[in-house]
Each structure stands twice: as structure tokens, then as C-alpha cells.
C-alpha positions as CSV (number, residue, x, y, z in Angstrom):
1,M,0.0,0.0,0.0
2,K,1.2,3.5,-0.9
3,D,1.5,5.9,2.1
4,I,0.5,8.8,-0.2
5,F,-2.1,8.1,-2.7
6,I,-4.7,9.8,-5.0
7,T,-7.3,7.8,-6.9
8,E,-10.7,7.9,-8.5
9,D,-11.5,4.6,-6.9
10,Q,-13.2,4.2,-3.5
11,L,-10.9,4.7,-0.5
12,D,-10.2,1.9,2.0
13,A,-10.1,3.3,5.5
14,K,-9.5,-0.1,7.0
15,A,-6.5,-0.7,4.8
16,C,-5.1,2.7,5.8
17,T,-5.6,1.8,9.5
18,E,-3.9,-1.5,9.0
19,A,-1.0,0.2,7.3
20,V,-0.1,2.3,10.4
21,T,-0.7,-0.4,12.9
22,Y,2.4,-1.6,14.8
23,P,3.1,-3.3,18.2
24,G,4.5,-0.1,19.8
25,A,1.5,2.0,19.0
26,G,-0.3,3.4,22.0
27,G,-2.2,5.8,19.8
28,L,-3.7,5.2,16.3
29,V,-5.8,8.0,14.9
30,V,-7.8,7.9,11.7
31,F,-9.6,10.9,10.1
32,I,-12.2,10.0,7.5
33,G,-13.6,12.9,5.6
34,T,-17.0,11.9,4.0
35,V,-19.4,13.6,1.7
36,R,-22.4,15.0,3.6
37,N,-25.8,15.6,2.0
38,L,-26.3,19.2,3.2
39,T,-24.2,22.4,2.9
40,K,-25.5,25.7,4.2
41,G,-29.0,24.5,3.9
42,R,-28.6,23.3,0.3
43,S,-29.1,19.6,-0.7
44,V,-25.9,18.1,-2.0
45,K,-26.0,15.5,-4.8
46,H,-22.3,14.7,-4.8
47,L,-18.9,16.3,-4.8
48,E,-16.3,16.3,-7.6
49,F,-12.6,16.7,-6.9
50,E,-9.8,17.7,-9.3
51,A,-6.1,18.0,-8.6
52,Y,-2.8,18.9,-10.1
53,E,-1.6,15.4,-9.1
54,P,2.3,15.8,-9.3
55,M,2.1,18.7,-7.0
56,A,-0.6,17.3,-4.8
57,L,1.3,14.1,-4.2
58,K,4.5,16.1,-3.4
59,E,2.7,18.3,-0.9
60,M,0.9,15.4,0.7
61,A,4.2,13.6,1.2
62,K,5.7,16.8,2.7
63,I,2.8,17.0,5.2
64,A,3.3,13.3,6.1
65,N,7.1,13.8,6.6
66,E,6.7,17.0,8.7
67,A,4.0,15.4,10.9
68,T,6.1,12.2,11.3
69,N,9.2,14.2,12.3
70,K,7.4,16.8,14.5
71,W,5.3,14.3,16.5
72,G,7.6,11.2,16.3
73,L,5.1,9.1,14.4
74,H,5.7,5.6,13.5
75,K,3.9,6.1,10.2
76,M,1.3,8.3,8.4
77,V,-1.0,7.5,5.4
78,I,-2.8,10.1,3.4
79,H,-5.2,9.0,0.7
80,H,-7.5,11.4,-1.3
81,R,-10.2,10.7,-3.8
82,L,-10.6,12.5,-7.2
83,G,-13.6,12.6,-9.6
84,L,-17.2,12.1,-8.5
85,V,-17.7,11.2,-4.9
86,P,-21.2,10.3,-3.7
87,I,-22.9,11.1,-0.4
88,E,-21.5,9.1,2.5
89,E,-18.3,7.9,0.7
90,E,-14.8,8.9,1.8
91,A,-13.1,11.8,0.1
92,V,-10.0,11.7,2.3
93,V,-8.5,9.3,4.8
94,I,-5.6,10.1,7.0
95,A,-4.2,7.6,9.4
96,C,-1.2,7.8,11.8
97,S,0.2,6.0,14.7
98,S,2.6,6.8,17.5
99,A,3.6,5.6,20.9
100,H,1.2,8.0,22.6
101,R,-2.3,9.2,21.7
102,K,-1.7,13.0,22.1
103,E,0.9,13.0,19.4
104,A,-1.3,11.0,17.0
105,F,-4.3,13.3,17.5
106,E,-2.2,16.4,17.0
107,A,-0.5,15.0,13.9
108,C,-3.7,13.9,12.3
109,E,-5.3,17.3,12.9
110,Y,-2.3,19.1,11.5
111,A,-2.4,16.9,8.4
112,I,-6.0,17.5,7.4
113,D,-5.8,21.2,8.2
114,T,-2.6,21.6,6.2
115,L,-3.9,19.5,3.3
116,K,-6.9,21.8,3.0
117,E,-4.6,24.9,3.0
118,T,-1.7,23.8,0.8
119,V,-2.5,20.8,-1.5
120,P,-3.7,21.7,-5.0
121,I,-7.0,19.7,-4.8
122,W,-10.2,21.5,-5.7
123,K,-13.7,20.6,-4.8
124,K,-17.0,21.2,-6.7
125,E,-20.2,20.9,-4.7
126,V,-23.0,19.7,-6.9
127,F,-26.5,20.7,-5.5
128,E,-30.0,19.8,-6.6
129,D,-30.2,23.4,-8.0
130,G,-26.7,24.1,-9.3
131,E,-23.0,23.7,-8.5
132,V,-20.2,25.7,-7.1
133,W,-16.3,25.3,-6.9
134,V,-15.2,25.7,-3.3
135,S,-11.8,27.2,-2.6
136,A,-9.6,24.7,-1.1
137,H,-7.3,27.4,0.2
138,P,-9.0,29.9,2.4
């Protein structure tokens, strides 16, 4: 399994979790970002994601390396979905493990927050009554 991965196929949160599991893990944290059916009162049909893949993969690897070094992680996995993603399916999975829970929680939060700020992945929300591109970088 690749630690950093972008695909149009469904993500496998269980495989991501298994990839970071190890005997010394006292903390294993998984963030699963799923597509919700409502945004600001509007009914969502699905999301669509596009990316500049070479740069996105490079930035995702940078995030994983920074988190691993800063929080002393055993391992971090970041997988992101592209294309059409239906309601309730995973758009992103981030899993990490460390000797202690605090470090794993902080590293996972850092990873998703930084991904949304720096990785060139763009999201289009498709509603019952139209669509809108959402800025990935506030």
C-alpha cells in the first residue's frame, strides 16, 4: 500500500488503518472525511474533486514527513479521492500511529488542516439546484 495516494476509486479506510498499525502504537488516529448531504441548507447530490496530481502528491508527502518528524510518528498514510464522490463515501483518509495518543491526534489534525490549506485539490459541490467550486485554500 502506498502511504501517499490519489485515486478515482473508493478509498479503503480499513487498509489505511492496518498500514499504520504496529506493536508499539499506543495511539492510532484515523480521520475520514466523508461527503455530507447538506451544505449551508442546500441539498448536495455529490462532490467532484480535481487535482494537479504531481504537486498534490508532493505536498501530501511533505505533510506526512513534517508530521512524522514533529510528533515522532511511526507512520502516516494520506489518501485522497478524485472525480465524483457520492454522499457518505470517503473523500479523504488520514491515518497515523505513535507511541502516545496525544501525538497521534495532533499530527492527524495538522495533516488535514494543512492539506486543505496547501494541497492543490479543488472541490466542486453539486447541488440539486446548481453547483459551485469551493476554494480549497481559504
